[in-house]
C-alpha positions in Angstrom: -128.0 -146.2 -165.9 -131.2 -147.7 -164.3 -129.2 -150.8 -163.3 -126.5 -148.6 -161.7 -129.2 -146.6 -159.9 -130.9 -149.8 -158.7 -127.6 -151.1 -157.4 -126.9 -147.8 -155.6 -130.4 -147.9 -154.0 -129.8 -151.4 -152.7 -126.3 -150.4 -151.4 -127.9 -147.4 -149.6 -130.5 -149.7 -147.8 -127.7 -152.2 -147.0 -125.5 -149.4 -145.6 -128.2 -148.1 -143.3 -128.9 -151.6 -142.1 -125.3 -151.9 -140.9 -125.9 -148.9 -138.6 -122.2 -148.0 -139.3 -121.8 -144.3 -140.0 -118.5 -144.8 -141.8 -120.3 -147.3 -144.2 -123.2 -144.9 -144.7 -121.1 -141.8 -145.1 -118.9 -143.5 -147.8 -121.9 -143.1 -150.1 -121.9 -139.3 -149.7 -119.7 -136.6 -151.2 -117.7 -134.5 -148.7 -120.0 -131.5 -149.3 -123.3 -133.4 -149.4 -126.4 -131.6 -148.2 -129.3 -133.2 -146.4 -132.8 -131.9 -145.9 -135.0 -133.5 -143.3 -137.7 -132.7 -140.7 -135.5 -134.9 -138.4 -132.9 -132.2 -138.4 -135.4 -129.7 -137.0 -136.8 -132.2 -134.5 -133.4 -132.9 -133.1 -132.6 -129.2 -132.8 -129.7 -129.2 -135.2 -130.9 -126.5 -137.6 -134.2 -124.7 -137.9 -134.1 -124.8 -141.7 -133.9 -128.6 -141.7 -130.7 -128.4 -143.8 -127.2 -129.6 -143.1 -124.2 -129.6 -145.3 -120.9 -131.6 -145.1 -120.1 -135.0 -143.8 -119.2 -133.8 -140.3 -122.6 -132.3 -139.8 -124.3 -135.4 -141.3 -122.3 -137.6 -138.9 -123.4 -135.5 -136.0 -127.1 -135.7 -137.1 -127.2 -139.4 -137.9 -125.3 -140.2 -134.7 -127.9 -138.5 -132.7 -130.8 -139.9 -134.8 -129.5 -143.5 -134.6 -129.2 -143.3 -130.9 -133.0 -142.9 -130.8 -133.7 -146.0 -132.9 -131.3 -148.8 -131.7 -133.0 -151.5 -133.8 -133.3 -149.6 -137.0 -133.8 -151.9 -140.0 -135.1 -150.7 -143.4 -137.0 -152.8 -145.9 -137.0 -151.8 -149.5 -140.5 -151.2 -151.1 -139.4 -149.7 -154.4 -136.8 -147.7 -156.3 -137.2 -144.8 -158.8 -134.6 -143.5 -161.1 -133.7 -140.4 -163.1 -130.4 -139.7 -165.0 -128.8 -138.2 -161.8 -130.9 -139.4 -158.9 -132.5 -142.4 -157.1 -135.5 -142.3 -154.9 -135.6 -145.1 -152.3 -139.1 -146.0 -151.0 -138.8 -148.0 -147.8 -140.4 -149.0 -144.6 -138.6 -148.9 -141.2 -138.8 -151.6 -138.5 -141.2 -149.3 -136.7 -143.7 -149.5 -139.6 -143.0 -146.0 -141.0 -142.8 -145.6 -144.8 -140.6 -142.9 -146.3 -138.9 -141.9 -149.5 -135.4 -140.7 -149.7 -134.4 -138.6 -152.7 -130.7 -139.0 -153.5 -129.1 -136.8 -156.1 -125.8 -138.3 -157.3 -122.7 -136.6 -158.8 -120.5 -138.0 -161.6 -118.6 -140.1 -159.2 -121.7 -141.8 -158.0 -121.7 -140.1 -154.6 -124.7 -138.4 -153.0 -124.6 -134.7 -153.2 -128.1 -134.0 -152.0 -130.5 -136.1 -149.9 -134.0 -135.3 -148.9 -136.0 -137.4 -146.5 -139.6 -137.4 -147.3 -142.3 -138.7 -145.0 -146.0 -139.2 -145.7 -148.2 -136.1 -145.2 -150.5 -136.7 -142.4 
């Protein structure tokens, strides 16, 4: 299980580094939910939650337009029986953790972007 979760975390980083939304969204279940302060910042939902690939595509399309040179570097991976936490640094020097809960098909059903508390 840990090996599969490690592989998934590496695939997640690689997908984001392609900047191709189809590649990224392939990792997510159709009804996946995302929680992020970025959702609020971009004015997409005051709760910071979005559900479904169409809404995730709209969010990430808008977000990626703001970071044209996005590149993520893996710092570490953490695993549980049904989740992976990806700790990474962006090209802009920000460190974050992404909690990714997986379903039985190995697709993300819940993601949560976590930034350092300042």
